[in-house]
Kinemage of the C-alpha trace (Angstrom):
@kinemage 1
@onewidth
@group {chain A} dominant
@subgroup {mainchain}
@vectorlist {calphas} color= white
{ca met a 1} P -33.650 100.767 89.751
{ca thr a 2} L -35.763 97.513 89.542
{ca arg a 3} L -37.405 96.877 93.304
{ca gly a 4} L -38.293 93.677 95.108
{ca thr a 5} L -41.940 92.633 94.706
{ca gly a 6} L -43.060 93.268 98.396
{ca gln a 7} L -43.140 89.397 98.610
{ca pro a 8} L -40.620 87.996 101.427
{ca leu a 9} L -38.565 85.050 100.112
{ca leu a 10} L -35.746 85.055 103.044
{ca glu a 11} L -36.857 85.986 106.658
{ca ile a 12} L -35.029 86.168 109.504
{ca ala a 13} L -36.259 86.599 113.099
{ca gly a 14} L -34.286 86.896 116.830
{ca leu a 15} L -31.427 85.446 115.205
{ca ser a 16} L -29.190 85.211 117.909
{ca ile a 17} L -25.762 83.371 118.487
{ca ser a 18} L -22.909 82.850 120.945
{ca phe a 19} L -19.434 81.841 120.731
{ca gly a 20} L -17.313 81.715 124.295
{ca gly a 21} L -19.733 83.867 125.981
{ca leu a 22} L -19.577 85.969 122.925
{ca lys a 23} L -22.203 87.293 121.001
{ca ala a 24} L -21.755 87.487 117.776
{ca ile a 25} L -25.663 87.931 116.625
{ca asp a 26} L -28.184 89.301 118.677
{ca ser a 27} L -31.521 89.409 118.023
{ca leu a 28} L -31.659 90.060 114.403
{ca asp a 29} L -34.572 90.915 112.111
{ca leu a 30} L -33.467 90.776 108.257
{ca val a 31} L -36.386 90.375 105.491
{ca val a 32} L -34.995 89.991 101.792
{ca asp a 33} L -37.721 90.253 99.184
{ca glu a 34} L -38.476 88.554 95.918
{ca gly a 35} L -36.625 90.392 93.231
{ca ala a 36} L -34.302 92.716 95.708
{ca ile a 37} L -30.710 93.375 96.502
{ca val a 38} L -29.693 93.652 99.949
{ca gly a 39} L -26.854 94.950 101.692
{ca leu a 40} L -25.991 93.465 104.695
{ca ile a 41} L -22.944 95.720 105.948
{ca gly a 42} L -20.835 96.923 109.442
{ca pro a 43} L -17.789 97.078 110.888
{ca asn a 44} L -15.071 94.138 110.500
{ca gly a 45} L -16.143 91.521 113.552
{ca ala a 46} L -19.585 92.659 113.468
{ca gly a 47} L -21.557 89.333 112.343
{ca lys a 48} L -22.041 89.676 109.258
{ca thr a 49} L -20.271 86.296 107.800
{ca thr a 50} L -21.799 84.559 110.807
{ca val a 51} L -25.367 85.351 109.861
{ca phe a 52} L -24.506 84.015 105.864
{ca asn a 53} L -23.210 80.569 108.456
{ca cys a 54} L -26.046 80.355 110.167
{ca ile a 55} L -28.074 80.785 106.760
{ca ala a 56} L -25.820 77.807 105.500
{ca arg a 57} L -26.833 75.556 108.342
{ca tyr a 58} L -22.699 76.306 109.271
{ca tyr a 59} L -23.667 77.419 112.311
{ca lys a 60} L -26.481 76.282 114.652
{ca pro a 61} L -28.239 79.568 115.898
{ca asp a 62} L -28.714 79.641 119.751
{ca ser a 63} L -31.915 81.022 119.422
{ca gly a 64} L -34.516 82.628 116.090
{ca arg a 65} L -36.136 81.875 112.784
{ca ile a 66} L -34.638 81.146 109.263
{ca thr a 67} L -37.387 80.861 106.247
{ca met a 68} L -36.783 80.361 102.672
{ca gly a 69} L -39.946 81.056 100.926
{ca gly a 70} L -41.923 79.951 104.074
{ca phe a 71} L -39.208 76.631 104.518
{ca asp a 72} L -38.081 76.350 108.176
{ca leu a 73} L -34.096 76.087 106.565
{ca leu a 74} L -33.263 75.624 110.407
{ca ser a 75} L -34.781 72.344 110.064
{ca ala a 76} L -32.021 71.656 107.248
{ca arg a 77} L -28.920 69.803 107.036
{ca pro a 78} L -26.073 72.175 105.191
{ca his a 79} L -26.124 69.666 101.932
{ca glu a 80} L -29.997 70.418 101.480
{ca val a 81} L -29.510 74.326 101.605
{ca leu a 82} L -28.890 74.394 97.940
{ca pro a 83} L -31.982 72.421 97.025
{ca arg a 84} L -33.810 75.432 98.740
{ca gly a 85} L -32.480 77.333 96.243
{ca ile a 86} L -29.590 79.035 97.919
{ca ala a 87} L -26.442 79.567 96.394
{ca arg a 88} L -23.361 81.704 98.042
{ca thr a 89} L -19.661 82.786 96.764
{ca phe a 90} L -17.125 83.235 99.832
{ca gln a 91} L -15.161 86.101 101.259
{ca asn a 92} L -11.378 83.939 100.505
{ca met a 93} L -12.776 81.852 97.220
{ca glu a 94} L -13.484 78.262 97.735
{ca leu a 95} L -13.053 77.117 94.522
{ca phe a 96} L -11.490 73.128 94.321
{ca lys a 97} L -8.432 74.780 93.073
{ca ser a 98} L -6.627 71.706 91.686
{ca met a 99} L -9.725 71.563 89.459
{ca thr a 100} L -10.654 72.650 85.908
{ca val a 101} L -13.415 75.579 85.160
{ca gln a 102} L -15.459 72.878 83.829
{ca asp a 103} L -15.368 70.839 86.774
{ca asn a 104} L -15.979 73.442 89.225
{ca leu a 105} L -19.452 73.995 87.628
{ca leu a 106} L -19.973 70.430 87.521
{ca val a 107} L -19.760 70.247 90.815
{ca gly a 108} L -21.934 73.164 91.677
{ca gln a 109} L -24.545 71.074 90.174
{ca his a 110} L -24.205 68.154 92.480
{ca gly a 111} L -28.057 68.902 93.643
{ca ala a 112} L -29.518 68.500 90.325
{ca ile a 113} L -28.483 65.065 89.227
{ca lys a 114} L -31.329 62.938 89.898
{ca ala a 115} L -30.176 59.396 88.713
{ca gly a 116} L -29.728 57.012 91.227
{ca phe a 117} L -26.184 54.873 92.369
{ca cys a 118} L -26.947 51.935 90.010
{ca ser a 119} L -27.836 53.759 87.728
{ca ala a 120} L -25.408 56.458 87.214
{ca ala a 121} L -22.599 53.297 87.423
{ca leu a 122} L -24.552 51.215 85.095
{ca ser a 123} L -24.591 54.683 82.843
{ca leu a 124} L -28.164 54.333 81.942
{ca gly a 125} L -30.446 56.679 80.392
{ca lys a 126} L -32.137 58.598 83.220
{ca ser a 127} L -28.129 59.185 84.299
{ca arg a 128} L -26.779 59.852 80.999
{ca ala a 129} L -29.672 62.377 80.823
{ca ser a 130} L -29.152 64.148 83.747
{ca glu a 131} L -24.986 64.497 82.680
{ca ala a 132} L -26.204 66.152 79.472
{ca ala a 133} L -28.005 68.521 81.316
{ca val a 134} L -25.383 69.516 83.555
{ca arg a 135} L -23.216 69.558 81.414
{ca arg a 136} L -25.288 71.810 78.827
{ca arg a 137} L -25.819 74.145 82.091
{ca ala a 138} L -22.148 74.424 82.668
{ca ala a 139} L -21.268 75.545 79.201
{ca glu a 140} L -24.218 78.007 79.072
{ca val a 141} L -22.855 79.772 82.206
{ca met a 142} L -19.102 79.254 81.093
{ca asn a 143} L -20.297 81.816 78.270
{ca arg a 144} L -22.141 83.957 79.347
{ca phe a 145} L -18.830 84.507 82.196
{ca gly a 146} L -16.671 84.387 79.648
{ca leu a 147} L -15.225 81.680 81.009
{ca ser a 148} L -15.176 79.255 77.667
{ca pro a 149} L -11.529 79.582 76.793
{ca tyr a 150} L -10.231 78.495 80.647
{ca ala a 151} L -12.898 75.660 80.514
{ca his a 152} L -10.088 72.792 80.218
{ca ser a 153} L -7.954 75.181 82.425
{ca thr a 154} L -7.210 74.378 86.158
{ca val a 155} L -7.999 77.238 88.492
{ca thr a 156} L -4.774 78.176 89.778
{ca ser a 157} L -3.689 78.860 86.694
{ca leu a 158} L -5.833 81.758 85.757
{ca pro a 159} L -6.075 84.996 87.484
{ca tyr a 160} L -7.495 86.244 90.288
{ca gly a 161} L -10.058 88.139 88.314
{ca val a 162} L -10.933 84.999 86.185
{ca gln a 163} L -11.492 82.866 89.443
{ca lys a 164} L -13.859 85.317 90.654
{ca met a 165} L -15.713 84.962 87.758
{ca val a 166} L -15.453 80.763 88.158
{ca glu a 167} L -16.978 81.495 91.873
{ca phe a 168} L -19.481 83.472 90.633
{ca gly a 169} L -20.391 81.254 87.883
{ca arg a 170} L -20.502 77.940 90.378
{ca ala a 171} L -23.075 79.931 92.879
{ca leu a 172} L -25.266 80.707 89.067
{ca val a 173} L -25.162 77.547 87.574
{ca ser a 174} L -27.451 75.568 90.474
{ca ser a 175} L -30.118 78.157 89.016
{ca pro a 176} L -30.324 79.685 92.990
{ca arg a 177} L -33.608 81.820 93.583
{ca leu a 178} L -31.366 83.325 96.280
{ca ile a 179} L -27.665 84.271 96.038
{ca leu a 180} L -25.061 84.730 99.265
{ca leu a 181} L -22.504 87.123 98.028
{ca asp a 182} L -19.843 87.617 100.899
{ca glu a 183} L -17.605 90.760 99.605
{ca pro a 184} L -17.782 89.740 95.979
{ca ala a 185} L -15.634 92.818 95.217
{ca ala a 186} L -12.209 92.348 97.315
{ca gly a 187} L -9.472 92.179 95.494
{ca leu a 188} L -10.750 93.459 92.459
{ca asn a 189} L -9.892 96.465 90.632
{ca pro a 190} L -11.584 99.128 89.224
{ca ser a 191} L -12.745 97.768 86.185
{ca glu a 192} L -13.482 94.322 87.576
{ca thr a 193} L -15.461 96.163 90.168
{ca lys a 194} L -17.379 98.159 87.081
{ca glu a 195} L -17.971 94.375 85.887
{ca leu a 196} L -19.031 93.326 89.116
{ca thr a 197} L -21.371 95.668 89.646
{ca lys a 198} L -23.047 94.794 86.099
{ca leu a 199} L -22.921 91.371 87.045
{ca ile a 200} L -25.199 91.516 90.018
{ca arg a 201} L -27.782 93.558 88.927
{ca gln a 202} L -27.785 91.199 85.801
{ca leu a 203} L -28.333 88.403 88.634
{ca arg a 204} L -31.638 90.200 89.824
{ca asp a 205} L -32.954 91.480 86.518
{ca glu a 206} L -32.111 89.039 84.208
{ca asp a 207} L -32.087 85.924 85.633
{ca gly a 208} L -34.902 87.056 88.674
{ca ile a 209} L -32.394 85.920 91.451
{ca ser a 210} L -32.423 88.051 94.899
{ca val a 211} L -29.240 88.670 96.583
{ca leu a 212} L -28.140 89.639 99.984
{ca leu a 213} L -24.791 91.065 99.789
{ca val a 214} L -21.706 91.595 102.642
{ca glu a 215} L -19.410 94.056 100.937
{ca his a 216} L -16.906 97.255 102.352
{ca asp a 217} L -17.013 98.892 99.140
{ca met a 218} L -19.834 101.443 99.744
{ca gly a 219} L -20.179 102.518 96.195
{ca leu a 220} L -20.901 99.238 95.015
{ca val a 221} L -23.388 99.336 98.242
{ca arg a 222} L -24.708 102.543 97.232
{ca ser a 223} L -24.700 101.860 93.508
{ca ile a 224} L -27.373 98.321 93.523
{ca cys a 225} L -28.756 97.918 96.698
{ca asp a 226} L -32.428 98.535 97.304
{ca glu a 227} L -31.880 98.602 101.061
{ca ile a 228} L -29.335 98.121 103.334
{ca cys a 229} L -29.453 96.887 107.031
{ca val a 230} L -26.554 97.822 109.525
{ca val a 231} L -25.588 95.699 111.990
{ca asp a 232} L -22.687 96.570 114.843
{ca phe a 233} L -21.682 93.943 117.118
{ca gly a 234} L -24.008 91.675 116.158
{ca lys a 235} L -27.175 93.981 116.550
{ca arg a 236} L -29.241 95.705 113.556
{ca ile a 237} L -28.754 99.550 114.061
{ca ala a 238} L -29.923 100.700 111.056
{ca his a 239} L -32.102 100.005 108.460
{ca gly a 240} L -33.052 101.714 105.111
{ca thr a 241} L -32.311 102.407 101.456
{ca pro a 242} L -29.086 103.742 100.942
{ca glu a 243} L -29.405 107.250 100.799
{ca glu a 244} L -31.202 106.946 104.358
{ca ile a 245} L -28.639 104.991 105.638
{ca ser a 246} L -25.732 107.298 104.223
{ca arg a 247} L -27.625 110.233 106.542
{ca asp a 248} L -27.796 108.187 109.711
{ca ala a 249} L -25.295 109.026 112.441
{ca arg a 250} L -25.294 105.885 113.859
{ca val a 251} L -24.141 104.230 110.818
{ca ile a 252} L -21.656 107.199 110.178
{ca glu a 253} L -19.877 106.283 113.516
{ca ala a 254} L -20.127 102.827 114.151
{ca tyr a 255} L -19.406 101.398 110.509
{ca leu a 256} L -17.035 104.010 109.364
{ca gly a 257} L -16.287 106.142 112.211
{ca lys a 258} L -16.691 110.328 113.117
{ca gln a 259} L -13.397 111.420 111.129
{ca asn a 260} L -15.539 110.029 107.694
{ca glu a 261} L -18.629 111.739 108.354
{ca glu a 262} L -18.062 114.045 104.998
{ca glu a 263} L -17.130 111.156 103.087
{ca val a 264} L -19.952 109.577 103.932
{ca ala a 265} L -22.119 112.768 103.162
{ca his a 266} L -20.401 113.214 99.952
{ca ala a 267} L -21.322 109.537 99.036
{ca gly a 268} L -25.274 110.321 99.529
{ca ala a 269} L -24.896 113.399 97.623
């Protein structure tokens, strides 16, 4: 398995945020190295998606630091996160379901369109060149994900597994340095999960994209993650390789429950 370079890409330090007096994240530290796949796991309500929302600037933390390649993400606005090289998929797919597959992938590149308003309005050279480039990129990604036959189909007309690929394609089309995957295997059958596992490896090994993954499918997590960070009630309770995490008593108790100790031990074998 390819490992990270050891050079930090995303760094989270002392991150805390509360909602109505309830601490959703409590002094969390987390690092994703260049070229690494890192799992962020924990029971429901542990704060995993909240971490993603802080990175994406949907939430403003109470305290802490988040940097991407040395840039202070907390100084950015939500629309400035994508140009910094961060893309995301969602627990509940956030596609433009009344739009076609191709249009979803074009929208995913809105940050790449450099032409100004006047140029775009007049369809001048820079605007035409920019539009041609984003259409080429959309076509490349559709071909790679097997989406070309659905290019002009509306998303709502497609099977769930294909919609998942559209969401991945929309994330990849912006050529990110880091992709945040929020429960990507949810709702997939075993065959689709196998293809997903292969895809995530390709994102890192072939595209050089670092991955921060939230997922409940422990088989998938163990098979692809270089490191795993475990959170419970917003606090980090364990960090290490998949083998180390699968044997950690705190993880067995907090994440899967003591009754599943044998199952976890078997998964770590």
